[in-house]
N, C-alpha and C positions, 0 to 999 in steps of 0.2 A: 472620375464620375462614368460610372455606365448611362446614367441619363444624358449624358450629355451625349455619347455613345451612338444610341439609340435614335437620338434628336439628329447626329448631321446624318447617319445611315439614312433617317427617312428622309431628311431632306432631298440626301443621294438619288434614291429611289422617286422622290417628286418630278424631279428636275429629269430624271430617266422617258418618262412618262412621258411627261410636256413636251419631248425630243426635242428641245432650245440646247444648242449645241452649248453656247457657255455657259448661260445656266448650274448644267450639269460638269464642266469641266470645273465650274468654280467649288460648288457645293463637296464633288470630287474633292479638290486639291485642300479643304478643311478638314476632310474627312481622314485625308492620308498620312497630314501631316501631328492631328492626336491621336491615330494609331502607333506616329512614327516616335511622338512624344513617353508615348507610353510603352515604347519597345513591342507594340504584340506585332513579332512579324509575322504571325500565323495570318493572324488578317489583314497587316499591311495589303502583305499582294499579292492575298487572297480580293484586295479589292478594287487596288491593282490592278488584276485580270478583269475586272468589270471593267475598267475604263479603255480594255484592248477590245473586247467584247462591245460596248458599243459604238470604238470607230469601226468596228469588221461591219455588224449590222447595220452602219448607218452608210458603209461603201466608203469610210473615210482610210484608204487603204494605206497611203503613204504613212498616214496619223499615226494609224497602227504596229508598225512595222516599226519606226520612230520607238511609239514606247513600248515593244518590248525590247530595241534594245534597250531601252534607256533601263527595264527592270531589272534585266540579267547582269549587269554590271551593275545594279541597285545589291541584290543578291551577291556577284560575286566580290563585290569591298567591304559589303560586312562578313564578309566570310559566312553567312546561309547558304550553302550549297545544297543542305535539302532541301530550297526551294524549287530549285533548277527548272524540274519538273512543271512548273507553274510555268516557265514562259513557252516551254516545250510545247506543252498544252494550247495555248498562244497561239503559235504557228500553225498549230495544226489546226483546228480551228481559222485561223490568216488565208489557208489554202484548201480548207473544203469549201469557206462561201467564195474562193478564187473560180473555183470547180476545177480543182489538180488534186484529187486524192489520195495520189499518188505519195503526192509530194504529205499533204495531211496525215495517211499513213506512218510515211516513217516519222514525223514527229511525235505522234499518239504512241507512235510502240517505245520513242526516247522516253515520253514523259512518265509512259507502266512500268517502265526498266529504274526510273528512281523514284517515284510514290511509293512510301510506306502504307502497303495495305492495311495495316493494324491500326492506326494513326488516323489514315487518310480512308475512309472506305468509300465516303461521298466522292472523290478526285479519283478514288480507282471504278468506280461507278460509273463515271459520266465519262473518262478517255474512253472506258470500252464500249458505251453507246459511241459516241463520237469516232469511233473507228470502226465500229459495224456500218453506221449510216456511210463512211467515208470507201466502204469496201462492197456497200451493197449492191453499187450501180455493177462492178462486172466480176465481182468472186460474191457470191452471194452465199454460200454455202460457210466461206471461209467467216463474214459477216454473222452468219447463223451461231458460229461456232464461239466468235469471241462475246455474244450476249449469253454464251452457257461456263460464259469464266466470270461473270459480275457475282460482287463478294451476295454470295450464301441470304446474308442476315439484313441486305436492304432490300430481295426481292419477300422478303415474309411483309413488307410493306407496300400496303395496296395503291401508295401513291406512285408509287416506285415502279411496283411490279405492273400497271396500266399501261407506263408507257414505253417497255419495254417489250412485254403484249404487244402496244399497238405498233412496234418498230418489227416485229416476228408477222404478223400480219402483211406490214407491207415487203418483209424481202422474201415469203411464201410468196405471196400473189408477184414476185416478180420468177422468181423459179416454178412455176405456173403447179407449184404444191398445193392441192383445192386442200386434200385433205385434212394436213398441218395449217391451213390459214383456216381453217372449216373451226379447226383444231383450239386455234389459236385464239381467234375471233370469240370461240364460245366464252373464254376463259378470260378473255377482255369485256365481256357484254355482263358477266356476272357481279364482275366487279365495280362493274357501273350502276348496277340495277344495289347494289348490295352496298355498297360505301358510298354517295354517289360524293361526300365529302373530301374524301380520301383520288376520288377521281383524276387520273392527269388526260 
């Protein structure tokens, strides 16, 4: 029943906000079990990724690393190799938050090779965005090129577009390109004024 799924998802979200580890892990496990029973692998692995993100954001690096390995093994064991881009994205985020941008870049690129852009535009979008961020410190021009590769249909949505423009402003200011910064900022500001609901 979809209501059960919504309720379980809500519990995970609430626990995430409360930052209570054991509450989050319990709610997360219930949700994963439910999705596993339904054999909803797409959601199952994406929800598993949210557990890795939680651990990374709370600096539980050892836990995050263990989860990534379990996740990879699970995908292989179930012969769901089309989802191997997810642990690669997780490793990218893991190294990114440990200030190892070169390692992060390796895994984000691997994830991009493995993801089906037609079926998973949001994943492709998040991956390019994360890759751009890890490149932006040492290779701002490459980072900007990454943002140019984002799925066009995603950027037509003001919520996504404003996030991208925010990144473009940061990169342009790192490049010392005042004109580009002003251009991106003007577009960013116009979304903010015209679409307050869709502003990121």
